[in-house]
C-alpha positions as CSV (number, residue, x, y, z in Angstrom):
1,M,-4.7,-66.1,280.8
2,L,-7.1,-67.0,277.6
3,L,-7.9,-64.0,277.2
4,E,-4.2,-62.8,277.9
5,I,-3.1,-64.8,274.8
6,Q,-6.4,-63.7,272.6
7,A,-5.8,-60.2,273.0
8,K,-1.6,-60.5,271.6
9,S,-3.0,-62.0,268.7
10,L,-5.4,-59.2,267.9
11,H,-3.0,-57.1,267.5
12,A,-1.6,-57.3,263.7
13,P,2.5,-56.9,262.8
14,P,3.4,-52.8,262.3
15,A,1.7,-52.6,257.9
16,L,3.8,-51.0,255.7
17,P,2.6,-47.0,254.8
18,L,0.5,-47.1,251.5
19,P,-0.1,-44.5,249.0
20,H,-2.7,-42.3,249.2
21,P,-6.4,-44.2,247.4
22,R,-5.1,-41.2,244.3
23,A,-2.1,-42.4,243.6
24,I,-3.8,-46.4,242.8
25,F,-7.5,-45.1,241.6
26,P,-6.7,-41.7,239.9
27,E,-10.0,-39.8,239.9
28,M,-13.3,-41.1,238.4
29,N,-15.7,-39.5,236.3
30,L,-19.4,-41.0,236.1
31,L,-18.6,-43.4,233.4
32,P,-15.2,-43.9,232.9
33,F,-15.5,-46.9,231.1
34,S,-15.8,-45.3,227.7
35,N,-11.9,-45.4,227.5
36,L,-11.7,-49.3,227.9
37,S,-11.6,-50.9,224.4
38,P,-13.7,-54.3,224.0
39,H,-12.3,-57.4,224.7
40,R,-13.2,-58.0,220.8
41,P,-14.5,-56.5,218.5
42,R,-18.2,-55.9,218.0
43,H,-19.8,-57.0,213.9
44,F,-23.3,-56.8,215.4
45,V,-23.7,-54.5,217.8
46,P,-22.7,-50.8,216.9
47,G,-20.2,-49.3,218.6
48,D,-21.5,-46.4,218.9
49,I,-25.3,-47.4,219.6
50,D,-26.8,-46.4,222.9
51,L,-27.6,-49.0,224.7
52,G,-29.4,-47.2,227.3
53,E,-32.1,-45.9,224.5
54,W,-34.9,-48.9,224.0
55,N,-35.2,-47.2,220.7
56,R,-31.7,-48.2,219.3
57,I,-32.0,-51.4,221.3
58,A,-35.0,-52.9,219.1
59,P,-33.8,-52.7,215.7
60,L,-31.1,-55.5,216.5
61,F,-34.0,-57.4,217.9
62,D,-35.9,-57.4,215.4
63,H,-33.0,-58.5,212.8
64,L,-32.2,-61.4,215.3
65,E,-35.9,-62.4,215.6
66,A,-36.4,-62.3,211.3
67,S,-33.2,-63.6,210.4
68,G,-33.0,-66.6,213.3
69,H,-35.8,-68.7,211.2
70,K,-34.0,-68.2,207.5
71,C,-31.1,-69.8,209.0
72,S,-30.2,-72.8,207.0
73,T,-26.5,-73.5,207.4
74,R,-24.5,-74.2,210.0
75,N,-22.3,-71.5,209.3
76,E,-25.4,-69.1,209.4
77,L,-26.4,-70.8,212.7
78,E,-23.2,-70.0,214.2
79,R,-22.8,-66.3,212.9
80,W,-27.1,-66.2,214.4
81,L,-25.8,-67.2,217.2
82,I,-23.0,-65.5,217.8
83,D,-24.7,-61.9,217.1
84,W,-27.3,-63.4,219.8
85,S,-24.3,-64.2,222.4
86,E,-22.8,-60.0,221.5
87,L,-25.7,-58.3,222.2
88,S,-27.0,-59.9,225.4
89,A,-22.9,-58.9,226.2
90,A,-23.4,-55.6,225.5
91,L,-26.9,-55.2,227.4
92,D,-24.8,-56.6,230.5
93,E,-22.5,-54.5,230.3
94,E,-24.3,-51.2,230.2
95,A,-26.0,-52.5,232.8
96,S,-23.2,-52.9,234.6
97,K,-21.6,-49.7,233.6
98,Q,-25.4,-48.0,234.9
99,Y,-25.9,-50.4,238.2
100,I,-22.0,-48.9,239.0
101,A,-22.1,-45.3,238.1
102,M,-25.3,-45.3,240.2
103,T,-23.6,-46.9,243.1
104,C,-20.4,-45.1,243.0
105,H,-21.4,-41.6,242.6
106,T,-24.4,-41.2,245.1
107,D,-24.6,-37.8,245.0
108,N,-25.1,-37.0,241.8
109,P,-28.5,-37.3,240.6
110,D,-28.1,-38.1,236.9
111,A,-26.5,-41.4,237.7
112,E,-29.3,-42.7,239.5
113,K,-31.2,-41.6,236.0
114,A,-29.6,-43.6,234.2
115,Y,-29.7,-46.0,236.0
116,L,-33.4,-45.9,237.2
117,H,-34.4,-45.4,233.5
118,F,-32.7,-48.8,232.1
119,V,-33.7,-50.5,235.3
120,E,-37.5,-49.7,234.2
121,N,-37.7,-48.6,230.6
122,V,-34.8,-51.1,229.1
123,D,-34.8,-54.3,231.0
124,P,-38.0,-55.1,231.6
125,K,-38.1,-55.2,227.4
126,I,-35.0,-57.2,226.9
127,K,-35.8,-59.8,229.4
128,P,-39.2,-61.3,227.5
129,L,-37.5,-60.5,223.5
130,F,-34.5,-63.1,224.4
131,F,-36.4,-65.9,225.8
132,R,-38.8,-65.6,222.8
133,L,-35.2,-65.9,220.5
134,Q,-34.6,-69.1,222.6
135,K,-38.3,-70.5,222.5
136,D,-37.9,-69.6,218.2
137,R,-34.3,-70.6,218.7
138,R,-35.3,-74.6,220.5
139,S,-38.7,-74.8,218.9
140,E,-37.3,-75.1,215.3
141,T,-36.2,-78.6,213.9
142,L,-32.1,-78.3,213.6
143,I,-31.2,-80.7,210.9
144,I,-28.8,-77.9,209.1
145,P,-26.7,-79.3,206.9
146,D,-23.1,-78.8,207.3
147,S,-21.7,-75.2,205.4
């Protein structure tokens, strides 16, 4: 009797017909995200930068490192923190895009190659620089007058 009750409870009511998946999700190209506008326009990270190439990213870190020590007002410090946050968000977004492209297109060797390039050549350089910026910022005395 218990088995009969369990068997009956496993049967779901008839499902409504669903549209074909292509009607909901149009066919993707390798990275369809280029059509999406950013949540907020970027001010520090150029909109057309290739964040998959280290030589394009390095000058942004150099600028943050050089300008971080020059903050003498609250507004300058806030601008520096916003720039740092924008760069971090842009790089996180790029890593996510590369990963999504690779996992959605497992038959595309270019997607895998781009992801591995980012993970092996860009990401290992980013982490120590963000750590150094954070460490430098914490080690400074942050007595900054208003405005």
